[in-house]
N, C-alpha and C positions, 0 to 999 in steps of 0.2 A: 067751785071749787077749780084756780085758774087750767085751763090748761099743762101736763106737764111733758117737759123732752125729758125721753132718759135718755143719758149717757155710757144706759147699757152696763158691761165689767170692762169701756176698755180699756180701763186703769190699773185693775188687778194682771191684764190679762198680759200688761206690751214689760207691767217688770218681768213675764217667766218663771218665781216667783211664787208661793202660794199662803194662807193661811195668815196672819197676819201681819209679816216680810213686808208684803203686798202693797200695805198699806199706805197714804204716805197720810204723816200727822196724827193725829188723834192719840197721842203716847197715853192720855191718860183712860179715856175707855177702855187703849186694848188692856192695859193695867190693868186694874181691876175688873177686866174679865181673865185676866191668866190668874188674874190672885184666884179666884171666884172655884172657877179650873180644880187648881195646885188639890184647894183643900175641898174641895168636893160638894161645893157648894153655891155651883151655879142654877142660878134660877132654872123655872121652868117657863120662863115667857117672860121676853125683857121688847121691851116697843121703843127706839133709839130716833130720835126723833131733832130735825135737826134744817139744818137750809137745802133747795134741793141745791144737787151738784157740790151736797161738802161734803158725802163719801157712805151717804150711808147705808147703802149697800153694796156696797162697797169693805166694809168691814163687818154687815151680819155673813157676804159671802167667807168672809176670814175667819168669825166664829164658828162658819159649818166645813170651808174645810179644814181648821187646826182640830173641829171631834176626829172626822172618816175621810179624813184621808190619810192613810201613810202603810207602815208592813198591809204584804195583803190585803188590801184595798183596791176598792178601782181606782186609774189614774188621777181622772176631774169630778166633782161634780153633779156631768151635765150625765154618767151612763149612772152612778152608784145611787144603787135604792130600798139607800135607807136616807134621800133625802128628797123633797123637797122647795120646786117656789112658782111664784106668781109674782111678775116683776114687770107689765103690759100696761100697756097703759085704759085697757076697756075698764069700766068697773065690773064691779067685782059680787057674782052674783048670791044667792043662801041655796043654788046651788051646789055653787063653785065649795060651799062651804060644809054643808050639813054632810051626814055620818045617808043617808037614804037621803038622798035628792031622785024629785022628781022625775025631774028630766035628764042626762047623762051629762057635765059637768058636758063644756065647749076642747074646751084647753088639756083637760088634766086625767091618765087611767083612773085616773082613784081623787076622790074632794079632797077635803084636808081634814076634813074625822074623819074618812074614813085607811088616812095612810096614815095616821096618828096613831089608830087604834090597834095596825098591826106591830108586834112585835118588831126588831133590828134585822135582820137579812145576816150583812156582814156587821155591822161594825158596834159599837158597842150601844147607840143614845142616835134615835130618830132626827133630822133636823128639821121645821120647816121655814117657808119667807114668804111673806108678807110683804114684798115692798110697798113705799105707797098707799098703803093700807090705808086712806084714807076717801079710796076708791070705790071701797063699800057701802053698797047696801048699806040703809037701816038695821033687814029684817037679815041681812050676813052680821051682821055683830048683834044682831041678837044671838042668831046659835051659836059667834065661836065665844061669847060670854059662856056655853053648856063645857068648855073648851076648857079656859079660863081658869072657868069656877072648881073643875073635877080635872084634872090632865095627868093625860093616859105615864105611867112610869116609861123612863128612858125618854124622855122626847126631851125637844127643846124648840118654842116657839120664839120665832123674830120679830115682829112686824114694825118696817119705820115708817117713818112718814112728816113732812116738814107744817102737816096741817092738824096740831092735837085735840084744837075745834073741833073740828069736823070727826073725831072718833067720840065715842057710848065714853060718858065720864066714869060708868061700870069697869070699861075692859079695860078701863087706860085705868086702873086702881087697884088691877091685879093681874099689873106687866109691872119688872123693874125698867122705871127711864131710866136711859143712857143720856143727857143732850151733848153734840156734837160743836161741840165750838169751828169756828172759820180759823184754815192752816193761816198760821201766821208767813206772811208773804215772805221770806224770807225764804224758810224753809219749801214753800209754792214755791218761789224759783228758781230755784238746786235743784230740785227734782225735776222744777220740766226742761233742765237741761240736759243732767244728767241722763234721766227715760224717755224723751221725750228728745234727743237732739234738738230742742229747738233755744239754744244761743242766746239766735239773735234776738227770738221775737221771747226771751225767757220773763228780759225784767216786765216789759209791760206787761203785755198775763197773766202776770201773775199782780201786781197793781188793781185790775182792770175784773181777776176774775174775785176775789174778796176776799181770796180763803173758798174757794168754791174748785175744786179736781177737774169735777165731774166739765162747772162749765169749760177749763182753759183745753181741755182734751179739745170739748164742740169747737170749743174756737179754732184750735188747728185744722180742724180740715173744713169749718164755717165761717166763710172769711161773710159773710152776710151778716155774723151772731158778733165777728169783732166790731166792724163796722158800728152795728149799731150800738156798742161797748163808749167805742169812741166817742159818736157821734153828739150820747147823751154827756160828757165827761163835756166839749164842746162848745156843748149850747145851753149847759142849765149854769155853770157861772159868771157868766156872759150878759145872762137876763139882772146881775150883780150890778149893772151899771144899765142898765135898762130903765124905756118908761113905763108909763103903767098901764094903757095901753099896749102898750108889745104881751110887758108878762100875763094881762086878762086875754092874751090872742092865743098866747103860746100855749097857757091850760086849757080848754081845749081839747087838748088831744088824749088828758083822762076821763071824761064824758065819751069819749067813744065806747060805741057797741058793750055788748052782754057787759054786767056789774064782774063779773068772775074777771073779763080782759079789760076791767080799766086796774082794775088792783094787779092783776099781773105786769102791768103800765106803769102803773104808776110805782108797785116796789122796789123795778128792773131803773127809773128813776131814782127815786130813793137813794138803792144802796151804790148811786153810783157817785148824787151828790157827797154821799154822806161822807164814801169813800176820800173823795178832792176836800171836802173840810179839813177833816181828817188828817191828810197827805198837809196842809194850807201850814195850819196851828201849828206838828213838826217845825216846816218848811221859816212858822214864821218866826220859830223860838229856836231856830242854829238845828235843827235835832232833821235829821234824815233814816227812819227808823226801816222801811221799810224801801226793794230794791228797786228803783226805778231806773227809768233812764236817761241820758244829762235832757233828752227835748219836750221831756214831762216836768223835771226839776226847772228848765226856764218857766216853764209857763208858768207850773205852780207859783214862781219869785215873784216872778211880774204878776197872776193876780194878787200874790197878796200883802204888791208896794200899796197897793191903794180901799184896801180891805181894811179900818180896823181892826185891834187885838179884838177889844170887847165885841164886837159884828159879831167877830169870825167867831166866837164863844156861842154867844148867843145862838147865829145859825149855824150849826155842828146839832146844841145841845134841841134850837125846831124840829128842823129835818129825825132827829130820835123822836121823838117827841110825835110828828105828822106820822111817823111806819106805825102808829103805836095804836094811831088813830083809826086808819083804812086798820089795818090790826082787827079792830073794832068796828072793822062795819061801813065809820062813817066816810061818809065818800068825796070816792076819789077828785074829780076836778077843784068841787071849790075846797076839803083838805090843802091838797096840791099851792094854789094860790092865795090864800093864806098864810107857803109857805113862803113861796116865791117873793111877794109883795117884802114881804120881814125879811125875803138878800138883798130886798135894794139897797145900799150902801149907802147911807144919807147924806142928805149935803148937806157944805158948811156952810156954818148962820152967817 
């Protein structure tokens, strides 16, 4: 599992609003949850699935705020007795889950099963969030399965993950799965301008974030992250006009370090290349769908002038196919070598 960068709850905190009003994008998922709540048919367990930084924990917290905050309730989740959350980076052991831990849970006063076994204290339900649930050990997941199979009354459990293949199929099958798609670039750009006052940087940030509000927020305060994304966009498209030796030398970076790090680096590169190729297709077709800065639009126009339309479409399909291969544990370096060699623009006959 790739190391995780936790964006925290900055996106919700910055807006000053609570509940679903604090979330940018994900209107379909929010509408589904609102409809279920209105009909009294909320599931006992959800699993929110989506890329890192796309807003899974923000949606989970927003649901908790909708259920727990209001007249006569504590003012925020962190001091609410009917709320439990684990969104650390560290692995989740079985003692954080099971009803009778062999050792006292290091972080929580109560384990998850202890918390859910109690009746609501001041609200009508108890809400627990296991963010990035792939952090659970296999023993912890097997222990959680009992709660998913026999949920206590008046409880809602929300799991989030960017890696559903790291969770037991039996756990996933007992949750209602909600897939969170990337936030449209136009929506993200407007949100960055109005909420984060990033008027100058919003267009480029929205393009580089690839639909991930959490990534965009981190980039505002982390120049290194933004520089890395800009470097991918500068280096990868240029390889379309490079020789074979240059490409093979460049691909070496995707085979360095532990396997999890290789997948992470390749994933970031593929995300950047796919977004560039997608925007290039739109520019070549005379369409401008994403809010890009004039400098980026000029760079795209210059690049596509040397790339045949059919080759551009094939390259985009290849990038998407390569991401699927890496998700299936194909060697990242070999997969990227093939992709980048295929990216080369064929020389005129």
